[in-house]
C-alpha positions as CSV (number, residue, x, y, z in Angstrom):
1,X,13.8,-3.6,-2.5
2,X,13.4,-0.6,-0.3
3,X,11.4,-1.1,2.9
4,X,10.0,2.0,4.5
5,X,9.5,2.2,8.2
6,X,5.9,2.0,9.5
7,X,4.8,5.3,11.0
8,X,2.2,5.0,13.6
9,X,0.4,8.3,13.9
10,X,-1.7,7.4,17.0
11,X,-1.0,4.4,19.3
12,X,-4.6,4.6,20.6
13,X,-5.8,3.5,17.2
14,X,-3.7,0.4,17.4
15,X,-4.8,-0.3,21.0
16,X,-8.5,0.0,20.0
17,X,-7.9,-2.3,17.0
18,X,-6.3,-4.9,19.3
19,X,-9.2,-4.7,21.7
20,X,-11.8,-5.1,19.0
21,X,-10.0,-8.1,17.4
22,X,-9.7,-9.7,20.9
23,X,-13.4,-9.3,21.4
24,X,-14.1,-11.0,18.0
25,X,-11.8,-13.9,19.0
26,X,-13.5,-14.2,22.4
27,X,-17.0,-14.3,20.7
28,X,-16.3,-16.5,17.7
29,X,-12.9,-18.2,18.3
30,X,-9.5,-17.8,16.8
31,X,-10.1,-20.2,13.9
32,X,-13.2,-18.4,12.7
33,X,-11.6,-14.9,13.0
34,X,-8.5,-16.1,11.1
35,X,-10.6,-17.7,8.4
36,X,-12.6,-14.4,7.8
37,X,-9.3,-12.4,7.8
38,X,-8.0,-14.7,5.1
39,X,-11.1,-14.3,3.0
40,X,-10.9,-10.5,3.4
41,X,-7.2,-10.5,2.4
42,X,-7.9,-12.7,-0.6
43,X,-10.7,-10.5,-1.8
44,X,-8.6,-7.4,-1.4
45,X,-5.8,-9.0,-3.4
46,X,-8.1,-9.8,-6.3
47,X,-9.6,-6.3,-6.2
48,X,-6.2,-4.6,-6.3
49,X,-4.9,-6.9,-9.1
50,X,-8.0,-6.1,-11.1
51,X,-7.5,-2.4,-10.5
52,X,-3.9,-2.5,-11.5
53,X,-4.7,-4.4,-14.7
54,X,-7.3,-1.8,-15.6
55,X,-5.1,1.2,-14.9
56,X,-2.1,-0.4,-16.5
57,X,-4.1,-1.2,-19.7
58,X,-5.3,2.4,-19.9
59,X,-1.9,3.9,-19.3
60,X,-0.3,1.5,-21.9
61,X,-3.0,2.4,-24.5
62,X,-2.6,6.1,-23.9
63,X,1.2,6.5,-23.6
64,X,2.7,3.2,-24.9
65,X,4.5,2.6,-21.6
66,X,3.5,0.8,-18.4
67,X,4.8,3.5,-16.0
68,X,3.3,6.3,-14.0
69,X,5.4,9.1,-12.5
70,X,4.7,11.7,-9.9
71,X,6.7,14.3,-7.9
72,X,5.6,16.5,-5.0
73,X,7.2,18.4,-2.2
74,X,6.5,18.4,1.6
75,X,6.1,21.6,3.5
76,X,9.9,21.6,4.4
77,X,10.8,21.3,0.7
78,X,11.7,17.6,0.8
79,X,11.0,16.0,-2.6
80,X,8.9,12.9,-3.0
81,X,9.4,11.3,-6.4
82,X,7.5,8.1,-7.3
83,X,7.6,5.8,-10.3
84,X,5.1,3.0,-10.5
85,X,5.8,0.2,-13.0
86,X,2.7,-1.9,-13.7
87,X,2.7,-5.5,-14.9
88,X,-0.7,-5.8,-16.6
89,X,-0.5,-9.6,-17.1
90,X,0.2,-10.2,-13.4
91,X,-1.8,-7.4,-12.0
92,X,1.2,-6.2,-9.9
93,X,3.1,-3.0,-9.5
94,X,6.6,-1.9,-8.3
95,X,6.7,1.5,-6.5
96,X,10.1,3.1,-6.8
97,X,11.0,5.9,-4.4
98,X,14.8,5.9,-5.1
99,X,14.9,9.5,-6.3
100,X,13.0,10.9,-3.3
101,X,15.1,12.9,-0.8
102,X,16.9,10.7,1.7
103,X,15.1,12.3,4.7
104,X,11.8,11.3,3.3
105,X,12.9,7.7,2.9
106,X,14.0,7.6,6.5
107,X,10.3,8.2,7.5
108,X,10.8,11.4,9.4
109,X,7.5,12.8,8.2
110,X,4.2,11.9,9.9
């Protein structure tokens, strides 16, 4: 599995987020904040799995395969090539960037 580096575009956004979460913890307590974060994550997982099942079903009906492919180029000409394989039963997807240019995979773009 290829893990891409996290690119932080603006540290001030992270600092602001930390500050806001700290305020929530001060106001409601760590247990409550963590419980709500868990509910939000669980809801997001269900929504994404449902969306993947829906898209995967449509793609499979239209083309007979469970894959989507796209290719684009950055301003410097670096190629980004993506293949997404969708498992309709599980509601999961694998994003494959193996054929993108090496410099893109190193995360040099912001």
